[in-house]
The first five atom37 places (N, CA, C, CB, O) and aatype in JSON, in Angstrom:
{
  "aatype": [12, 14, 6, 6, 0, 1, 14, 6, 9, 6, 6, 7, 10, 1, 10, 0, 9, 6, 11, 0, 7, 15, 19, 1, 6, 10, 0, 1, 1, 10, 7, 9, 15, 14, 15, 15, 9, 10, 6, 17, 1, 1, 9, 14, 15, 3, 1, 9, 10, 5, 19, 6, 15, 19, 16, 7, 9, 15, 1, 11, 11, 10, 1, 14, 3, 10, 18, 7, 11, 1, 11, 7],
  "atom_mask": [
    [1, 1, 1, 1, 1],
    [1, 1, 1, 1, 1],
    [1, 1, 1, 1, 1],
    [1, 1, 1, 1, 1],
    [1, 1, 1, 1, 1],
    [1, 1, 1, 1, 1],
    [1, 1, 1, 1, 1],
    [1, 1, 1, 1, 1],
    [1, 1, 1, 1, 1],
    [1, 1, 1, 1, 1],
    [1, 1, 1, 1, 1],
    [1, 1, 1, 0, 1],
    [1, 1, 1, 1, 1],
    [1, 1, 1, 1, 1],
    [1, 1, 1, 1, 1],
    [1, 1, 1, 1, 1],
    [1, 1, 1, 1, 1],
    [1, 1, 1, 1, 1],
    [1, 1, 1, 1, 1],
    [1, 1, 1, 1, 1],
    [1, 1, 1, 0, 1],
    [1, 1, 1, 1, 1],
    [1, 1, 1, 1, 1],
    [1, 1, 1, 1, 1],
    [1, 1, 1, 1, 1],
    [1, 1, 1, 1, 1],
    [1, 1, 1, 1, 1],
    [1, 1, 1, 1, 1],
    [1, 1, 1, 1, 1],
    [1, 1, 1, 1, 1],
    [1, 1, 1, 0, 1],
    [1, 1, 1, 1, 1],
    [1, 1, 1, 1, 1],
    [1, 1, 1, 1, 1],
    [1, 1, 1, 1, 1],
    [1, 1, 1, 1, 1],
    [1, 1, 1, 1, 1],
    [1, 1, 1, 1, 1],
    [1, 1, 1, 1, 1],
    [1, 1, 1, 1, 1],
    [1, 1, 1, 1, 1],
    [1, 1, 1, 1, 1],
    [1, 1, 1, 1, 1],
    [1, 1, 1, 1, 1],
    [1, 1, 1, 1, 1],
    [1, 1, 1, 1, 1],
    [1, 1, 1, 1, 1],
    [1, 1, 1, 1, 1],
    [1, 1, 1, 1, 1],
    [1, 1, 1, 1, 1],
    [1, 1, 1, 1, 1],
    [1, 1, 1, 1, 1],
    [1, 1, 1, 1, 1],
    [1, 1, 1, 1, 1],
    [1, 1, 1, 1, 1],
    [1, 1, 1, 0, 1],
    [1, 1, 1, 1, 1],
    [1, 1, 1, 1, 1],
    [1, 1, 1, 1, 1],
    [1, 1, 1, 1, 1],
    [1, 1, 1, 1, 1],
    [1, 1, 1, 1, 1],
    [1, 1, 1, 1, 1],
    [1, 1, 1, 1, 1],
    [1, 1, 1, 1, 1],
    [1, 1, 1, 1, 1],
    [1, 1, 1, 1, 1],
    [1, 1, 1, 0, 1],
    [1, 1, 1, 1, 1],
    [1, 1, 1, 1, 1],
    [1, 1, 1, 1, 1],
    [1, 1, 1, 0, 1]
  ],
  "atom_positions": [
    [[10.18, 6.27, -15.7], [8.87, 6.41, -15.14], [8.96, 6.63, -13.55], [8.02, 5.11, -15.5], [9.72, 5.87, -12.94]],
    [[8.29, 7.54, -12.87], [8.36, 7.76, -11.5], [7.76, 6.5, -10.91], [7.65, 9.08, -11.06], [6.94, 5.82, -11.53]],
    [[8.21, 6.2, -9.65], [7.81, 4.98, -8.95], [6.35, 5.04, -8.68], [8.6, 4.78, -7.64], [5.72, 3.98, -8.72]],
    [[5.71, 6.18, -8.39], [4.28, 6.3, -8.09], [3.49, 6.08, -9.29], [3.94, 7.63, -7.51], [2.29, 5.84, -9.13]],
    [[4.01, 6.12, -10.52], [3.21, 5.94, -11.73], [3.32, 4.6, -12.21], [3.6, 6.87, -12.8], [2.86, 4.39, -13.33]],
    [[3.84, 3.62, -11.57], [3.97, 2.3, -12.04], [2.5, 1.76, -12.26], [4.81, 1.42, -11.02], [1.74, 1.65, -11.3]],
    [[2.17, 1.45, -13.45], [0.71, 1.01, -13.76], [0.39, -0.34, -13.21], [0.44, 0.95, -15.29], [-0.78, -0.6, -12.95]],
    [[1.35, -1.21, -13.01], [1.01, -2.54, -12.71], [0.59, -2.69, -11.2], [2.18, -3.45, -13.06], [0.14, -3.78, -10.83]],
    [[0.72, -1.68, -10.31], [0.51, -1.82, -8.88], [-1.04, -1.71, -8.8], [1.32, -0.69, -7.97], [-1.69, -1.14, -9.68]],
    [[-1.6, -2.28, -7.67], [-2.97, -2.12, -7.42], [-3.26, -0.77, -6.8], [-3.46, -3.2, -6.56], [-2.36, -0.11, -6.29]],
    [[-4.59, -0.35, -6.85], [-5.0, 0.92, -6.28], [-4.63, 1.19, -4.9], [-6.37, 1.03, -6.37], [-4.12, 2.27, -4.6]],
    [[-4.87, 0.19, -3.95], [-4.57, 0.41, -2.57], [-3.13, 0.77, -2.31], [0.0, 0.0, 0.0], [-2.85, 1.67, -1.52]],
    [[-2.22, 0.1, -2.95], [-0.74, 0.35, -2.88], [-0.49, 1.73, -3.38], [0.09, -0.7, -3.73], [0.26, 2.49, -2.76]],
    [[-1.08, 2.08, -4.49], [-0.84, 3.43, -5.07], [-1.32, 4.57, -4.15], [-1.54, 3.55, -6.44], [-0.65, 5.6, -4.03]],
    [[-2.51, 4.38, -3.51], [-3.05, 5.32, -2.58], [-2.11, 5.45, -1.34], [-4.49, 4.87, -2.17], [-1.88, 6.57, -0.88]],
    [[-1.6, 4.41, -0.81], [-0.61, 4.38, 0.27], [0.61, 5.18, 0.02], [-0.2, 3.02, 0.55], [1.07, 5.97, 0.84]],
    [[1.16, 4.95, -1.21], [2.36, 5.68, -1.6], [2.05, 7.12, -1.81], [2.96, 5.11, -2.84], [2.87, 7.95, -1.41]],
    [[0.99, 7.49, -2.36], [0.62, 8.83, -2.51], [0.34, 9.55, -1.16], [-0.57, 8.87, -3.37], [0.72, 10.71, -1.0]],
    [[-0.27, 8.9, -0.24], [-0.62, 9.49, 1.07], [0.85, 9.75, 1.82], [-1.68, 8.41, 1.97], [1.1, 10.8, 2.41]],
    [[1.7, 8.73, 1.72], [3.0, 8.9, 2.43], [3.76, 9.94, 1.78], [3.82, 7.62, 2.48], [4.53, 10.6, 2.47]],
    [[3.64, 10.2, 0.4], [4.45, 11.19, -0.38], [5.48, 10.51, -1.28], [0.0, 0.0, 0.0], [5.9, 11.08, -2.29]],
    [[5.89, 9.28, -0.93], [6.85, 8.64, -1.87], [7.01, 7.23, -1.31], [8.31, 9.45, -1.98], [6.7, 6.95, -0.15]],
    [[7.49, 6.38, -2.15], [7.84, 4.96, -1.77], [8.89, 5.02, -0.57], [8.48, 4.13, -3.09], [8.77, 4.29, 0.41]],
    [[9.94, 5.94, -0.72], [10.82, 5.99, 0.3], [10.2, 6.38, 1.71], [11.85, 6.9, -0.1], [10.54, 5.81, 2.74]],
    [[9.33, 7.33, 1.67], [8.65, 7.77, 2.96], [7.76, 6.57, 3.52], [7.71, 9.12, 2.68], [7.81, 6.27, 4.71]],
    [[6.93, 5.91, 2.63], [6.19, 4.8, 3.11], [7.05, 3.77, 3.72], [5.42, 4.22, 2.06], [6.75, 3.2, 4.77]],
    [[8.18, 3.53, 3.0], [9.06, 2.4, 3.54], [9.73, 2.87, 4.92], [10.24, 2.01, 2.43], [9.93, 2.06, 5.83]],
    [[10.05, 4.14, 5.01], [10.65, 4.62, 6.33], [9.58, 4.44, 7.44], [11.11, 6.21, 6.24], [9.9, 4.01, 8.55]],
    [[8.3, 4.77, 7.14], [7.23, 4.68, 8.23], [7.02, 3.2, 8.53], [5.79, 5.38, 7.77], [6.7, 2.87, 9.67]],
    [[7.19, 2.28, 7.58], [7.02, 0.84, 7.86], [8.26, 0.18, 8.46], [6.65, 0.11, 6.6], [8.18, -0.92, 9.01]],
    [[9.43, 0.87, 8.36], [10.67, 0.31, 8.92], [11.18, -0.78, 7.94], [0.0, 0.0, 0.0], [11.76, -1.76, 8.39]],
    [[10.97, -0.63, 6.61], [11.47, -1.56, 5.66], [12.2, -0.84, 4.55], [10.35, -2.4, 5.12], [12.17, 0.39, 4.57]],
    [[12.81, -1.41, 3.66], [13.57, -0.84, 2.57], [12.63, -0.45, 1.41], [14.64, -1.85, 2.09], [11.7, -1.2, 1.12]],
    [[12.86, 0.71, 0.74], [12.08, 1.01, -0.43], [11.95, -0.04, -1.54], [12.62, 2.18, -1.0], [10.92, -0.23, -2.19]],
    [[13.14, -0.74, -1.69], [13.16, -1.87, -2.62], [12.18, -2.96, -2.28], [14.52, -2.47, -2.67], [11.66, -3.64, -3.16]],
    [[11.92, -3.1, -0.98], [10.83, -4.14, -0.72], [9.51, -3.69, -1.17], [10.73, -4.49, 0.76], [8.76, -4.53, -1.68]],
    [[9.12, -2.45, -1.04], [7.85, -1.9, -1.52], [7.81, -2.0, -3.07], [7.67, -0.39, -1.04], [6.79, -2.37, -3.64]],
    [[8.91, -1.68, -3.72], [9.04, -1.73, -5.16], [8.69, -3.23, -5.7], [10.55, -1.27, -5.57], [8.25, -3.44, -6.83]],
    [[8.92, -4.15, -4.82], [8.61, -5.59, -5.25], [7.2, -5.93, -5.25], [9.28, -6.57, -4.36], [6.77, -6.86, -5.93]],
    [[6.43, -5.15, -4.46], [4.99, -5.53, -4.27], [4.08, -5.06, -5.52], [4.44, -4.85, -2.89], [4.32, -4.02, -6.13]],
    [[3.14, -5.82, -5.78], [2.19, -5.38, -6.79], [0.98, -4.87, -6.0], [1.81, -6.56, -7.81], [0.26, -3.99, -6.48]],
    [[0.75, -5.41, -4.79], [-0.3, -4.93, -3.8], [0.28, -5.28, -2.41], [-1.81, -5.66, -4.03], [1.18, -6.09, -2.17]],
    [[-0.41, -4.5, -1.53], [0.18, -4.63, -0.1], [-0.11, -6.06, 0.41], [-0.5, -3.51, 0.95], [-1.21, -6.59, 0.3]],
    [[1.02, -6.68, 1.0], [0.84, -8.0, 1.36], [-0.11, -8.1, 2.62], [2.19, -8.63, 1.61], [-0.16, -7.21, 3.47]],
    [[-0.82, -9.18, 2.67], [-1.84, -9.33, 3.76], [-1.19, -8.98, 5.14], [-2.42, -10.82, 3.79], [-1.82, -8.3, 5.95]],
    [[0.04, -9.45, 5.39], [0.59, -9.22, 6.7], [1.01, -7.8, 7.0], [1.72, -10.08, 6.88], [1.37, -7.45, 8.13]],
    [[0.95, -6.96, 5.95], [1.33, -5.53, 6.14], [0.15, -4.6, 6.08], [2.35, -5.09, 5.09], [0.34, -3.39, 6.2]],
    [[-1.09, -5.09, 5.9], [-2.25, -4.23, 5.77], [-2.45, -3.34, 6.98], [-3.46, -5.07, 5.55], [-2.6, -2.13, 6.8]],
    [[-2.47, -3.86, 8.2], [-2.84, -3.16, 9.36], [-1.74, -2.12, 9.65], [-3.06, -4.14, 10.55], [-2.04, -1.01, 10.08]],
    [[-0.42, -2.48, 9.4], [0.59, -1.51, 9.57], [0.53, -0.39, 8.58], [1.87, -2.15, 9.49], [0.79, 0.75, 8.97]],
    [[0.19, -0.63, 7.32], [-0.01, 0.38, 6.31], [-1.13, 1.3, 6.66], [-0.26, -0.26, 4.99], [-1.04, 2.52, 6.52]],
    [[-2.24, 0.67, 7.12], [-3.46, 1.43, 7.52], [-3.02, 2.42, 8.72], [-4.7, 0.38, 7.99], [-3.32, 3.61, 8.73]],
    [[-2.29, 1.81, 9.67], [-1.89, 2.69, 10.78], [-0.95, 3.89, 10.39], [-1.2, 1.84, 11.82], [-1.07, 4.98, 10.96]],
    [[-0.05, 3.69, 9.46], [0.86, 4.83, 9.16], [0.33, 5.71, 8.1], [2.22, 4.35, 8.73], [0.88, 6.79, 7.92]],
    [[-0.72, 5.34, 7.37], [-1.29, 6.2, 6.33], [-2.71, 6.76, 6.56], [-1.3, 5.45, 5.11], [-3.18, 7.68, 5.9]],
    [[-3.34, 6.14, 7.54], [-4.8, 6.44, 7.85], [-5.71, 6.07, 6.78], [0.0, 0.0, 0.0], [-6.84, 6.56, 6.83]],
    [[-5.39, 5.24, 5.76], [-6.21, 4.71, 4.77], [-6.81, 3.53, 5.31], [-5.5, 4.45, 3.54], [-6.08, 2.68, 5.82]],
    [[-8.19, 3.34, 5.24], [-8.77, 2.11, 5.73], [-8.34, 0.85, 4.98], [-10.23, 2.22, 5.68], [-8.02, 0.91, 3.8]],
    [[-8.35, -0.28, 5.67], [-7.9, -1.57, 5.13], [-8.88, -1.83, 3.95], [-7.92, -2.79, 6.26], [-8.47, -2.42, 2.96]],
    [[-10.09, -1.41, 4.04], [-11.07, -1.66, 2.91], [-10.55, -1.08, 1.59], [-12.48, -1.03, 3.23], [-10.7, -1.68, 0.52]],
    [[-9.93, 0.12, 1.7], [-9.45, 0.7, 0.45], [-8.16, 0.15, 0.11], [-9.36, 2.17, 0.52], [-7.84, 0.07, -1.07]],
    [[-7.35, -0.27, 1.06], [-6.02, -0.86, 0.84], [-6.05, -2.18, 0.18], [-5.3, -1.0, 2.11], [-5.26, -2.47, -0.72]],
    [[-7.02, -3.03, 0.64], [-7.2, -4.35, 0.05], [-8.63, -4.72, 0.06], [-6.4, -5.39, 0.75], [-9.06, -5.53, 0.89]],
    [[-9.39, -4.15, -0.84], [-10.82, -4.55, -0.88], [-11.13, -6.02, -1.22], [-11.52, -3.7, -1.87], [-12.24, -6.51, -1.01]],
    [[-10.12, -6.67, -1.73], [-10.33, -8.08, -2.06], [-10.34, -8.91, -0.75], [-9.21, -8.6, -3.06], [-10.87, -10.01, -0.7]],
    [[-9.73, -8.35, 0.3], [-9.75, -9.06, 1.59], [-10.71, -8.46, 2.63], [-8.36, -9.09, 2.17], [-11.19, -9.15, 3.53]],
    [[-10.98, -7.15, 2.48], [-11.71, -6.48, 3.55], [-12.94, -5.76, 2.96], [-10.78, -5.47, 4.28], [-13.6, -5.0, 3.66]],
    [[-13.24, -6.02, 1.67], [-14.38, -5.3, 1.03], [-15.7, -6.13, 1.4], [0.0, 0.0, 0.0], [-15.73, -6.96, 2.31]],
    [[-16.77, -5.8, 0.58], [-18.06, -6.37, 0.91], [-18.03, -7.91, 0.66], [-19.19, -5.67, 0.08], [-17.42, -8.45, -0.27]],
    [[-18.7, -8.46, 1.53], [-18.78, -10.1, 1.39], [-20.07, -10.32, 0.5], [-18.96, -10.97, 3.01], [-21.11, -9.72, 0.73]],
    [[-19.93, -11.14, -0.44], [-21.15, -11.46, -1.14], [-21.84, -12.7, -0.48], [-20.83, -11.72, -2.65], [-21.2, -13.64, -0.01]],
    [[-23.15, -12.64, -0.48], [-23.6, -13.7, 0.23], [-24.98, -14.06, 0.33], [0.0, 0.0, 0.0], [-25.31, -15.04, 1.0]]
  ]
}
């Protein structure tokens, strides 16, 4: 199964991989190993702003659980 088609990853991570073109390219842009990204289910909170910067995808789309609408 191609790395981009892994069904267990969350939508934000899938979008970031697609935008970068591959796990390898996203890792290169982030300055980390592809194997690190392959361990993620979703983008870690300490990487969201960096991923937003290198992909142009808003943090709200990358991690709506942290940056989405607040109920209130």
